[in-house]
Each structure stands twice: as structure tokens, then as C-alpha cells.
N, C-alpha and C positions, 0 to 999 in steps of 0.2 A: 257507229254510224255506217249505214249501207252494208251491214253484215250479211243480210239476206241476199242482196245482189252479188256481193263478192263470192259467196258460196256457190250460187247458181252459175256464175260466169266461169268459175273454176271447173265445175262439172262439164260445161260446154267444151272447154279446152281439152279435158281428159277424154271426152267422147270422140274427139278428132285424132287422137293418138293412133299411129299406125296407118293413117290415111296418107296416100302419096300426094294427093292434090285436092283442091276444092272442086266439088262437083255440085250440080243442081240438087242431087239427092241428099248429100251430107250437109249442104248449106240449109236445105229445107228442114232437116231434122234439128240442126243446131239452132236455127231461128225460132223453131217452135218452142225450144227451151228458153231462149232469150225472151220471147213473148210472154211465156208463163212467169218468168222472173220479174219482168217489168210490171205485169198486172198484179202479182203478189206484193210488189213494192208500192202498190197504190198509185201508179202512174196513170194519168188520164188516158182513157181508151183511144181517143183520136190521136193523141201524141204517140201512143204505142204503135198504132197502125202506120202512121207516117214514118216513124223511126225504123220499123222493120222493113218497110218498102225501100227506104234509102240504103239500109245495110245490104239488103238482098241485091240491089242493082250494082252496088260497088263491089261486093264480094264475088259476084259472078264474073266480073271483069278483072279481078285481081290476079296477078301472077304470083306463084309461089317460088321464090328464089331458093337457091341451094342452101342459103344460111338460115332459112325460116321454115317452120312447119306450117301445115294448114291452120292449126289452132292459133298460132302466133299471127298469121295473116288476118284471120277473122277478128281476133282481138284488136289488132291495129285498126281495122275498119270500124269496129264498134267504138273504139276510143275516139276516133276522129268524128264520128257521128254524134257521140255524147257531147263532145266539145261544141260542135255546131248547134246542137239542141239547146245547150245551156248558155250560149252567148259568145263563144269563141275567146273573149278576153275580159279581164276585169275592167269594169267601168267605175272609175273613181268619182268621188263627190266633186261637183262643180262649184267651187267657192270663189270663182273669179267675178266678183261683183264689189260694189262699194260697201265697205264694212258698215254694220255687221251683216254677214251672210246668214240668212234665216233658214233653219232646217225645221220643217213641220213634221212631227211624228204622228202617224195615224194607225188605227188598228182596233180590233175588238178587245173587250176586257178579258184579261187572263192570258193574252198573247205574249206578255213580257215587255210591254211597251215602255213602262217607266224604268225598269232595269236596263233595257236597251238604250234608253236615252242617256243614262249615266255611263254605260259602256262606251257609247259613241263620243260623249264629251271627253272621257279619259283618252280615247284613241286620238282625238283631235288635239288635245293638249300635249300628249307625250310624243306622238309620231310626227304630227304636223306643226308642232310648236305654236298652236293658236291660243289666243286668250278667249276663253269660253264662258258664256253665261247660260244657265238653264232656267226654265220657268215652267210651272205646272198650271195648265188651264183646266184641269180635271176637278171640277167643283162638286161632282156627284159621288165619286167613290170615297168612302171613309178612309182617312189617313193617306190618301194618294199624295197630297202636298207634302205631308211629313215624310213620306217614303222618299220622295225626290230630294228633299232637303238633306236627309241622312246620306243618301248616295252621293250627292254633290259634295258634301264634306269629305267623304271617303276618297273621291277621285280628284279632289282639290280643284274644283271649279266654282265659279260664283253662282249663288242661288238667288234668284229674284223672288222675294216673298209674295205670296198670294193667300187669299182667304176663301173658305167655302161659300161665303155669302156674297162674293163678288161675281160680276158678269164676266164670262170668259173673254169677250171682245175687249173689255176694259183692261183686264189683266194683260192681254197680249199687247195692246197699244202702249201701256205703261212700261212693260218690259222692253219693248223695242226702243222707246224713247230713252230709257236708262242705258241700254246697251250702246246707243249712239253717243250719248253724252260721255260715257265712261270709256269709250274707244275700244269696245270689245270686237274681236274678229268674227266671232260666230255666236249666234243665239239659237239654242236648241229648244223647241217648244213641244212639251208633252201635252197631248190632248186627251179628252175623255173617251173612254171606250164603252161599249154596251155588250150585252150578252148575245145580241144579234143585231143585224143591220136594220135600222129604222129611219123613217123620214126626218125625225127630229135630230138625230145624230148627224145625218148627212147635211142637213141645213146648217147646223152649227159649225161643222168643220169647213164647209164651203165658205161661210162668212169669215171664219178665221183666215182662210187662205186669201180671201180678197183684202182683208185688213193688213196681213203681214207681207203678202207678195213674196213668198219664200223662193229661194233658188233651188231648194231640194224639198220635195214632198215624198217622204219615205213611209211605205206601208209595212208595219211589223206583223208578221204572220207566224203562227205556231206551226212548225213543221210536223208535229205529231198528230195534227188533225187531218193529215192526208188530203183526200179529195175536197174536204170542206175548206181547207186552206186555199185551194185553187179557186173555188167558187166565190169565196169571200174576197179574195184579191181582185177577181174580175169585176165584182160588184163595185168595189171602191174605185177601180180603174175607170169604170163607166161614169162614175159620179164626180171624180176628182182628177185633176191633171197630175197623176203620180209621175215621179221621175225615177223611182227605183223601189226595190223590195229588200227587206231584211228578214232572213229566215231564222227565227229564234228556236231554241231548244233542239238544235240539230244533233247535238251529242246524244240525246235520248231517243232519237228516231232511227231504229234499225233498218227501216224500209227505204226512206229517202225519196219517195214518190213525188213529194211536193217540189223538191229541188229540181227534179227532171221535168216537171210539168209547167211550173210557173212562168218561165220566160216565153214558152210557146203559146200559152193561153192568153197571157196579158200583153205580151209584146214589150214588157218592161224588164230591165236587167235586175238580177239579184246582186246587190252591192256588198252585202255582208252576211256572215253566218254567225249566229250565237252558239258557242260550243261549250257552255258551262255556266255555272252560277256566279263565278267570280267576275269582278268588274273589268278584268283584263281579257275575259274570254269572248272576244269579238274579232273575227278574222275577215279580211277582205275576201270576197268570193272570186276565186280564179277557176273558171270552168275547166281549163286544161289540167290543172292540178287535181281538181276534184275527180275528174274522169280517171286519172291514174289511181286514185285511192279506191274508187268504185271497183276497178279491175284488179285490186290487190297489189298494186305496184308501189304503194306508199306515196309520200309527198315530201321528199327530202328538201326541195327548194324552200317550202314554207317553214320546215323545221330549222333550216339554217337562218332564215330571216328572223324567226322567233328567237333564236339564240342571240343574234346580233342585237335585238331589241331588249331582251330580258336578262342576259348574262351581265353581271356586274364585273366589268373588265378590270377595274382597279383591284377589287378583292381577289379576282382570279390570278392576276399578275403578282400580287403580294404573296399569295399562297405558293405560287410557282417558285418565286425567289426564295421564300422561306424554306421550301423543301430542298431546293438546289443547294442551299447553304448548309444543309444537314440539320436544320432546326426541327424540333419536335412538333408533330402535328397534334393539336389539342382539340378539346371539345368545342371551342369557339369556332375553329376552322370547320369542324364537322357540321355544326349548326348552319354556318353560312352556306355550305354545299347543299344541305337538305332544303334550306329555304329557296335556293336558286332552282333546285329540281321542282319544288312545289309551284314555281312560277310557270312552268311548262304544263301544269296539270298532272304532275307526278309521272311515274313510269307509264301509266296508261295513256297519258297525253302524248308521250314520245312514241310509244309503240304504234299508235294509230297512224303515224306518219312514216314509219320505217317500212321499206320494201320487204315483202315475204311474210309479214306478221300474220296475215290471214291464214297462212298454212299451219300455224301453231295449233295443236290439239286444244279442245275446249278446256280440258282439265288443267293444262298449262296456263292458259289465259286467266283462269279463275284463281290461280296462285298469285297473280299480280295484285298486291294489296297496298294501295296508296295511303290507307289510314295509318299504316305503319310509320309513315313520315311524321304525321301529326303527333303520334305517341312518342316517337323518339325526340322530336323537338320539345315536347312538353317535359320530358325527363331531363333534357339538357338545361331547359329554362329553370328547373327546380334546383339545379346545382348552384353552389356559391361560385363567385369568380375564381377563388383559389382552387376549388375542385375541378373546374373546367380546364384550368391550366396544368393541374397536377392530378390526373385521374387516379394515380396509384394510392392516393390517400383515402379514396372512397372505400371504406370498410363497412362492417355490419350496421352500426347505428346510422351512419350517413346514408347508406342504401335504403334503409327503412324510411328515413325522412324524405328522400328524393321520391320514393314510390308514393308516399302519402301526399306529397305536394303536387304530384303530377296525375294523381288518380289512377295509378297503375299498381302492379304487384312487384314485390321484391324480385321475383323470378324474371320479370321484364327488365328491371334495372340490371340484373346479373347478365342477361342476354345482351343488352346494349353494351355493357362493359367488355364482354367477350368479343363482340363484333368490332368494337372500337380498337381493341388490342390487335386483332388481325389487320385492321385497316392501317394502324400505325406501322406495323411491320411492312406492309405493302408500300406505304409512302416512303419508307427508308430505301426500298428497292428503286423507287422512282428517281432517286438521286443518280442512279446509274442508267436511267433510260428504259426502265422495264414497264412501259405503259401497256403493251399488249398483254403481258403476263398479269398485270394488275386487273385488266378487264376480265380475263378468263377466271380470275378468282373472286369476282364480285358476288357471285351467287352464294359463296361461303359467308361473305361479310354481311349481306343483306338478304337472307332467305325470305322468300315470299314476295320480294319486289323485283328480282331479276330472275326470269324463267330459267330452269335448269337446261343443260344441253347446249348453251350458247345461243348464237343467232340462228334463225331458221334458214333453209335453203334460199338463196337469192338475196339474203339480207346480211351476209357475213361481213363483219367489220374488219377482221384481220386475216 
């Protein structure tokens, strides 16, 4: 995400090295590069012009202190203006109403609206402890209702049934009545999308809005469509009283122009980012944190919050006590740790939020392979309970059975056992407090998942 912008901003900082102060000439040259970077990222031209003017005015008046270089000062100005551009602070959902609070989801077909409905329902249930019901009013797209039913079961929220031959207004009214009677806190309503904006679509969603009187009307927009995302959001904003935007598929967008343009063009806040296919891959949109990520500074605050939400504290504490007592680390423990890592989106999901990761060479980034997690978990799942607790009994015939059961090769099982043996030795050292040493040895244990050479400059852990 924002890979292109990160690279270009790093080039701008490098170009200012050796300069004693910011001058009109070097600011002009640097802003020319910033302008190119923003246009390449598909940021709307009026937004780029306004942004560059604001940065120029602030940079010309900025003092370069002894502790800062001209590049650092310019990046600070750019950071502050990026935050201003995207909305300064996260704007949370406003659910302060008589339950059920209705959230109406709008958007074009293919933007990820139904999936986002499920992600939002999960976030409301897990983080906000809300009792959530979802309903699909999309009677046009084949299997749309079944898709939401499946997602609702996965995220453990109530699904209100509907049929393709029903009227969307009737579905919405029935769902609202049921949510009131059953004392649900939130009703999330998925609506029909089209391949393009049309009068029929706008009339239908306007009627739904009048029927439901939602506290939140959220427009789901595909970030990968770039300028089209901005134009579509503006059209919906003109026709419907939107309260916010959700930027889907942000993890697949290397440019990020939509994120930088939407707030300025529509006047409505981006409230969430969709950052993956999994149902937990929905993040609150924090402009200040996103600005630091765009500038290659990482987002440690979001990473810590994610850890607090997703780490199973009980299992972590149990493992710590087990290791402290000198008990053996087994494959059950290893699987638990791999599953927890997967909840963060694997190593790639963590790297995206760590400072300095943009400085890693491309060939090192390409070595990060999160599919390795899935293969390792599959192999452990193919072991018997006895084998997980006593790995030393896994010999020839058992290795062949594990490989066959997990769809891998015997060589892969051998590699897993070698890695596990190294990890067991390291866990024994943990008893004496050797955490830093263990982290330095991680690339031996999991080659392909932890980049060689340790952490990059600026992102050193120890």
C-alpha cells in the first residue's frame, strides 16, 4: 500500500542531503518531485495543486533547527499537510441513538460491499461489544443473499433472511421490525450495486434511506479504481446524505490516490480501510497514522492496538509460564503461535506497519512468504496428538503420512522438523531471558518469512 509514494518521497529526502537550509530553489525542485509522485499515485489534480501550494507556503517559512536536516523539515511539513488533507483525526461511527442503530451500506457492484458489511459487523461485535444483525436488500445480483448469509455465520452475527423475489423496501422494513423486537444494537443493511450509477439505483437507495432513517450511510468504494473512485463517491454524495466512506481493497493499491483525494472532493470522512480478504481485515482510518506510513515511518500505534485485540493473552501467558518452568515447547504451542501470527496478516501485515521497512531492497521483500504459515499449520494439523507432543517419534513412515495428509512433500516435513528443533533449543534459552538472541536467530528457524540481515535502519528492535 502506497509503495509508489513511499519510494518517491524517499527520493525527495535524498535530493536534499548536503543542503544547509531550505531555499526557494531547492523547495521548488523537491515539490516538483512531490507533484509528480502525487499525480502518479492518481491523486485528483485540484487536490494536488492545493496540496503543493500549502506545502510550499509552510516550507518557505519553516526554520531548520540544529537537530534537523532540510529533508526532515520538508517531510514534517508534508506529513502535517497529508494529515490535514485526509481529515486530521479518525471519525468513529455515530451509534448514539435509540437501538437498533441502522447502518446503510451503499456502493457499486464489485466494490466489496457485501464483504465489507460482514467485516463491519464483526468489528462492531468484537471491538464494540454490540449485538448485530445484518440483512441483504440486494435482490438483483445472483447469490448476493447467500454470500451475506455465509459471511454472517463466519463472523457470528444474526442474519435476517430475504429472498430474490421480495421488494427491497419490504425486506428493509421487516428487518428493522425484527431488530427492534429482538433488541439488537445495530442493523447493517447491504444494498444492491450496479456496474455504473443509474437513476433506478439512486431512486431505490434513496427510498431505502427514507424507510430506514439510518444513523450512518457509508459508501464503499474500491481504492484500486483510482480517479473513478473519487468521481463515483462524489455522485453518491450529491444524491445521498452520506456520513462516511469505506475504502476497500486498500492493500492491493500501490498508488493510494483515492485515499488522498476522497475527503477533499466529497467533504466526507474516510472511516475505515479494507486491508485484506479476511473478515477481520478492516481498520479504522487514522489520517495521522496513514501519513506516517506513506512517508515510510511505519504505524507502530496501529500495530500495538492490533496486538491488543488479536493476541490470545491466555495462551501467551500459559506458554510463557510453561517455558519458564522448563517444560518442553511442542507442536501444539508452535501451531498456536503461527495462528496468532496469521491474525495479523502474517509477516507482510506486520512489516507494513514497522518503521523503515520501505528501505528494504525489493529482493528481500520478495522473500517474505506468508504462504509458508499455511503449509506449516497444515503439516502440524496432519500430525496425531501424540506426535505433536513428542516430535521425536516422527520417523520415516510418519513423515510420509504427514506429507500426504497436508498436501506437501516429505522434504517439507523434514524442513519443518529441523526448524522446530532449532526453535525448541531457542525456547530453552528463553528460560534464562535470551529474548533478543532468539529474535536474531529467527531467520534460521523460519527462512523465507523473516528477512535476512535483521531489521532495517530506523526499525531496529534491539
